[in-house]
LOLUMSE-839683 format. One record per residue (C-alpha): residue number from 0; x, y, z; residue in one letter. Coordinates in steps of 0.001 Angstrom, whole numbers. Example, Ala and Ser with C-alpha at 12.3 -4.5 7.8 and 13.67 -1.06 7.14 Angstrom:
<rs>
(r 0,(12300,-4500,7800),"A")
(r 1,(13670,-1060,7140),"S")
</rs>
This chain:
<rs>
(r 0,(9865,13851,13870),"M")
(r 1,(6723,11723,13841),"K")
(r 2,(6762,9309,10926),"I")
(r 3,(3660,7191,10345),"Y")
(r 4,(3545,4254,7937),"V")
(r 5,(140,2912,6894),"C")
(r 6,(268,-784,5990),"V")
(r 7,(-2203,-3429,4863),"K")
(r 8,(-2618,-7146,5666),"H")
(r 9,(-3074,-8900,2294),"V")
(r 10,(-3203,-12472,943),"P")
(r 11,(70,-13828,-404),"D")
(r 12,(-10,-13426,-4196),"S")
(r 13,(1511,-16915,-4507),"A")
(r 14,(-1380,-18487,-2574),"A")
(r 15,(-4245,-20355,-4219),"T")
(r 16,(-7261,-18119,-3589),"I")
(r 17,(-10659,-19765,-3146),"T")
(r 18,(-13824,-17672,-3442),"I")
(r 19,(-16579,-18183,-881),"R")
(r 20,(-20099,-16784,-744),"E")
(r 21,(-19618,-14851,-4002),"K")
(r 22,(-17772,-11861,-2499),"N")
(r 23,(-15327,-13320,45),"Q")
(r 24,(-12165,-15389,-64),"I")
(r 25,(-11025,-18307,2053),"D")
(r 26,(-8850,-16543,4629),"E")
(r 27,(-7023,-19694,5674),"S")
(r 28,(-4348,-18825,3098),"V")
(r 29,(-1112,-17076,4052),"T")
(r 30,(-1376,-13322,4614),"F")
(r 31,(1533,-10898,4680),"L")
(r 32,(2603,-7263,4633),"L")
(r 33,(1508,-5669,1365),"N")
(r 34,(4674,-5650,-822),"P")
(r 35,(4385,-1959,-1748),"Y")
(r 36,(4093,-1138,1954),"D")
(r 37,(7474,-2787,2514),"E")
(r 38,(9005,98,558),"H")
(r 39,(7053,2555,2727),"A")
(r 40,(8362,969,5948),"V")
(r 41,(11902,897,4575),"E")
(r 42,(11797,4589,3638),"E")
(r 43,(10368,5496,7030),"G")
(r 44,(13182,3575,8716),"S")
(r 45,(15807,5260,6537),"R")
(r 46,(14387,8692,7336),"L")
(r 47,(14486,7900,11039),"K")
(r 48,(18137,6826,10793),"A")
(r 49,(19192,10243,9494),"R")
(r 50,(16851,12361,11643),"T")
(r 51,(17251,13227,15308),"E")
(r 52,(14411,12375,17704),"D")
(r 53,(12431,10522,15029),"A")
(r 54,(9911,7760,15630),"E")
(r 55,(8301,5395,13137),"V")
(r 56,(4771,4222,13929),"V")
(r 57,(3117,1549,11756),"A")
(r 58,(-695,1729,11491),"V")
(r 59,(-3066,-888,10076),"C")
(r 60,(-6833,-1342,9787),"V")
(r 61,(-7853,-4989,9897),"G")
(r 62,(-8782,-8078,11812),"K")
(r 63,(-6786,-9338,14774),"E")
(r 64,(-4629,-11431,12427),"A")
(r 65,(-3335,-8178,10940),"A")
(r 66,(-1156,-7982,14039),"G")
(r 67,(1199,-10371,12205),"N")
(r 68,(1651,-7799,9444),"T")
(r 69,(2384,-5104,12017),"L")
(r 70,(4911,-7469,13593),"Q")
(r 71,(6655,-7620,10216),"S")
(r 72,(6722,-3813,10038),"A")
(r 73,(8240,-3698,13532),"L")
(r 74,(10915,-6203,12517),"A")
(r 75,(11734,-3995,9504),"M")
(r 76,(12380,-987,11730),"G")
(r 77,(9140,560,12996),"A")
(r 78,(9318,1524,16688),"D")
(r 79,(5742,682,17619),"R")
(r 80,(2430,-75,15956),"A")
(r 81,(-1294,634,16107),"I")
(r 82,(-3905,-1915,15013),"L")
(r 83,(-7352,-475,14311),"I")
(r 84,(-9298,-3657,14848),"K")
(r 85,(-12465,-4544,12956),"T")
(r 86,(-14037,-7817,11856),"D")
(r 87,(-15431,-6166,8738),"E")
(r 88,(-13632,-5339,5501),"G")
(r 89,(-13837,-1532,5391),"P")
(r 90,(-13604,250,2046),"D")
(r 91,(-11054,2968,1293),"S")
(r 92,(-13408,5711,2512),"I")
(r 93,(-13788,4274,5998),"L")
(r 94,(-10181,3058,6091),"T")
(r 95,(-8845,6554,5390),"A")
(r 96,(-11058,8078,8075),"R")
(r 97,(-9990,5431,10577),"A")
(r 98,(-6317,6009,9801),"L")
(r 99,(-6728,9746,10188),"R")
(r 100,(-8529,9416,13523),"A")
(r 101,(-5966,6976,14934),"A")
(r 102,(-2991,9047,13776),"I")
(r 103,(-4400,12307,15151),"E")
(r 104,(-5284,10578,18407),"Q")
(r 105,(-1708,9300,18683),"D")
(r 106,(182,12485,17809),"G")
(r 107,(922,15133,15208),"K")
(r 108,(2299,13586,12004),"P")
(r 109,(5239,15166,10188),"D")
(r 110,(5125,12700,7310),"I")
(r 111,(3022,9672,6396),"I")
(r 112,(4228,6860,4146),"F")
(r 113,(2020,4308,2383),"T")
(r 114,(2436,1918,-525),"G")
(r 115,(1179,3113,-3895),"K")
(r 116,(-1458,365,-3928),"E")
(r 117,(-2445,-2917,-2302),"S")
(r 118,(-2039,-6150,-4254),"I")
(r 119,(-5484,-7461,-3285),"D")
(r 120,(-7974,-4707,-4172),"S")
(r 121,(-5634,-2441,-6210),"E")
(r 122,(-7971,459,-5446),"G")
(r 123,(-5171,3068,-5228),"M")
(r 124,(-7493,5440,-3337),"Q")
(r 125,(-6677,5245,370),"T")
(r 126,(-3604,7526,258),"M")
(r 127,(-5580,10238,-1560),"F")
(r 128,(-8539,9968,796),"R")
(r 129,(-6235,10056,3815),"L")
(r 130,(-4452,13168,2538),"A")
(r 131,(-7786,14852,1815),"A")
(r 132,(-9056,14000,5300),"A")
(r 133,(-5902,15469,6853),"L")
(r 134,(-5853,18456,4499),"G")
(r 135,(-2280,17770,3342),"V")
(r 136,(-620,17220,-73),"P")
(r 137,(25,13748,-1475),"V")
(r 138,(2287,12148,-4079),"A")
(r 139,(1998,8605,-5401),"T")
(r 140,(4324,6084,-7065),"N")
(r 141,(7254,7944,-5558),"V")
(r 142,(10660,6652,-6706),"V")
(r 143,(12984,9252,-5136),"T")
(r 144,(12520,11117,-1868),"F")
(r 145,(14344,13767,146),"S")
(r 146,(13235,16028,2955),"V")
(r 147,(14399,19058,4932),"D")
(r 148,(12849,20764,7947),"R")
(r 149,(9888,22153,5994),"N")
(r 150,(9517,20412,2647),"N")
(r 151,(9622,17036,921),"A")
(r 152,(10916,16689,-2627),"R")
(r 153,(9858,13651,-4613),"V")
(r 154,(10059,12163,-8063),"E")
(r 155,(6940,10295,-9171),"C")
(r 156,(6904,7756,-11968),"E")
(r 157,(4058,8303,-14432),"L")
(r 158,(3039,6405,-17567),"E")
(r 159,(5473,5638,-20401),"A")
(r 160,(8551,6325,-18269),"G")
(r 161,(7649,9973,-17633),"V")
(r 162,(8683,11293,-14212),"K")
(r 163,(7226,14220,-12290),"Q")
(r 164,(9158,16328,-9766),"L")
(r 165,(7175,17719,-6834),"L")
(r 166,(7979,19782,-3760),"E")
(r 167,(5440,19620,-935),"M")
(r 168,(5269,21246,2490),"P")
(r 169,(5254,19011,5560),"L")
(r 170,(3174,17235,6690),"P")
(r 171,(2365,15253,3559),"C")
(r 172,(1525,11729,2383),"V")
(r 173,(4104,9791,353),"I")
(r 174,(2893,6676,-1506),"A")
(r 175,(5939,4535,-2270),"A")
(r 176,(6575,2843,-5591),"G")
(r 177,(8862,-148,-6107),"K")
(r 178,(11655,2057,-7424),"G")
(r 179,(11937,4044,-4197),"L")
(r 180,(14276,1634,-2423),"N")
(r 181,(15207,-1978,-1863),"K")
(r 182,(13692,-3166,1431),"P")
(r 183,(16173,-4614,3896),"K")
(r 184,(14564,-7763,5187),"Y")
(r 185,(14851,-8417,8923),"P")
(r 186,(17421,-10682,10518),"T")
(r 187,(16621,-13234,13197),"F")
(r 188,(17688,-10710,15840),"M")
(r 189,(15440,-8025,14293),"D")
(r 190,(12497,-10421,14552),"I")
(r 191,(13310,-11257,18182),"R")
(r 192,(13583,-7574,19120),"K")
(r 193,(10289,-6781,17383),"S")
(r 194,(8458,-9127,19773),"K")
(r 195,(9159,-6647,22581),"K")
(r 196,(7760,-3653,20697),"K")
(r 197,(4268,-2337,21409),"E")
(r 198,(1255,-3081,19227),"I")
(r 199,(-1585,-953,20532),"K")
(r 200,(-5084,-2173,19642),"Q")
(r 201,(-7970,223,19067),"I")
(r 202,(-11503,-829,18199),"E")
(r 203,(-12678,840,14999),"L")
(r 204,(-16028,1657,16606),"D")
(r 205,(-14280,3574,19401),"S")
(r 206,(-12756,6149,17058),"L")
(r 207,(-14506,9497,16489),"P")
(r 208,(-15272,8950,12803),"I")
(r 209,(-18000,10740,10893),"E")
(r 210,(-20179,8144,9181),"K")
(r 211,(-19584,8272,5403),"P")
(r 212,(-22559,9189,3238),"V")
(r 213,(-21241,6827,540),"A")
(r 214,(-19544,3471,587),"R")
(r 215,(-18109,856,-1734),"M")
(r 216,(-19050,-2801,-1564),"E")
(r 217,(-17693,-5888,-3322),"I")
(r 218,(-20706,-7574,-4906),"L")
(r 219,(-18982,-10513,-6543),"E")
(r 220,(-15528,-11993,-7002),"L")
(r 221,(-14587,-14130,-9989),"K")
(r 222,(-11350,-16018,-10646),"P")
(r 223,(-9225,-14629,-13451),"A")
(r 224,(-9392,-16894,-16487),"V")
(r 225,(-6663,-16808,-19102),"E")
(r 226,(-8400,-16999,-22482),"Q")
(r 227,(-5607,-15902,-24793),"R")
(r 228,(-4062,-18492,-27099),"Q")
(r 229,(-538,-18083,-28486),"P")
(r 230,(-120,-18034,-32255),"K")
(r 231,(3086,-18647,-34154),"E")
(r 232,(3776,-16267,-37024),"L")
(r 233,(5471,-18203,-39833),"K")
(r 234,(7204,-17192,-43022),"G")
(r 235,(9650,-14428,-43960),"P")
(r 236,(9677,-11152,-41935),"P")
(r 237,(7363,-9335,-44365),"E")
(r 238,(4743,-12107,-44096),"E")
(r 239,(5051,-12268,-40297),"A")
(r 240,(4474,-8500,-40075),"V")
(r 241,(1408,-8779,-42328),"R")
(r 242,(-22,-11542,-40100),"Q")
(r 243,(697,-9500,-36971),"L")
(r 244,(-1126,-6456,-38351),"I")
(r 245,(-4153,-8603,-39254),"E")
(r 246,(-4247,-10019,-35718),"L")
(r 247,(-4038,-6553,-34167),"L")
(r 248,(-6881,-5313,-36392),"I")
(r 249,(-9255,-8306,-36413),"N")
(r 250,(-8677,-10043,-33070),"E")
(r 251,(-7030,-7647,-30640),"A")
(r 252,(-8913,-4701,-32239),"K")
(r 253,(-6263,-2212,-31159),"V")
(r 254,(-5634,-795,-34636),"L")
</rs>
C-alpha cells in the first residue's frame, strides 16, 4: 500500500512574528512541522504498522529549509520524503497541482493524509484542491479512521459537536483533525535513524503542471490587535444577567 502524507513547513505559533515589506514575515523565526500534519503522519505510520507491504512517503512544497520539516516526518515514521523545492510561496491552487504531479510521478497512491488546515494561512483548501485534481473523494477534520482493501470509513467532526460518518472508495484524501490520534513524538534513536532516510528534491518548475488561470496573493499582513476590554458584572444574579444582555445587544451586537 502506498501511503502519502502531505505536510507543510510553518512558523512556530509561539514565535514572535515580524512583518516585512507589507506581505512577508521575517523567516529567521523557528519553523516546524504543521501541528495538524503531525496527526496525519501519525495515522499514516499506524496504518503502515497494520498493513503488509506498506510505505509512507512524506511530501512537502517549500523552500530548502522545509527539508527540516520532512526530517521531522521521517523521525515520526515516514519511510522517505519528497521536497518540491521553490523559493516562492505558492498558493493552494499551485500547491495542490504540485503535490498531485509529484505523487503521480512517484507512484500510485492508495491513500493520502493531510492535516485539516495549516496554522499559518488557515486556508483549508489544499486537501480539497488536491482531491479534485486527482479525481478522488476527500474528508476533512477526520477524528476516527478505518480502512479495508477497498474502502475507508471515517468520522468527521462538524460544528456544534455534530459528527458525520462517511465511507469512501480508495484512493482518497483524509484530512486529519486533532481528535484523530495522539502523535507519538520521536525518540533520540528515531531521530538518528531518520538521518539515513531519503529526502528526494524536485524543482517545482520541473514538474508537468498546467499553469493555473487564477491565483491567490497575499496583499498585506497586519498583526492581530486585541481590542476587547474585560468588564466585571456586579450585583445580584438578576442584575448581572440584565447587564450581560445589554452588553450583548449594544456592544457585541449579537442579539
